[in-house]
Every structure is written in C-alpha cells, then in structure tokens.
C-alpha positions, 0 to 999 in steps of 0.5 A: 332322302328327306322331302325338300321344303320349297316354302319354308314357312313357320309352324303354328307354334315352336316345338322343343324337343329333347334329343339326347342330352340337348333340346332343340326347337322345331319351328319351321317346315324345313326343320320338321322335314330334317328332324323327321328324316333324321329321327322318324321311323316307318311308323304311321304317326311319322308317315302322317307327320311327313305327309302333313309337312309336304302338304303344308309346304304347298298350302299354308292353310295346313300349317296347323295340321302339320304342327299337330301331326308332328307334335303327335309323333313327337309325343308318341316317341317320347321326344316331348312330354305331354302337357301337364294339368293346367293350374287354376286358382 
C-alpha cells in the first residue's frame, strides 16, 4: 500500500508525465505517492523517490529533493523526456 501523505504539499515544480496515450501532471506529494504506488518498481530510483516523498511530507524543506528524486525516476523509466539543449541566440 502507498504511503499515506498527511501534509499534501506542492512539489517545487509540476512534472508532466506520459502514461500510455495520456499526459498527467504530478504537482503534489499525494499525487507523487499515488503515481509511485501505481507505476513504480522495486528499483532503487523508485525506492529513493518514495522515501523522499515520505520525508518531504514531514519536512517541507525537503520538497526540492523529493521533486528531483521523482523526476530522476521518471526520466530513468521513460515517463518524461530529458530536457533538450537550451536555445541561445
């Protein structure tokens, strides 16, 4: 069973993920916990994201770490694309 978030805080940035043919936005700890429960695996990057969400629920100073951990897991498993090169004039 997924971790039950007590203090549903917003992530430091919303993450738009591709699930099948649809896109969804993960913008809070609760949405992150649900996504991890439904789509995460036992791989270390998903376990790290799950623990980061739990700790950010207890300490809002860790929201940036939770966001980055979740983003890493999503990138690793192909739910989001890596950022492209920045366009500079």
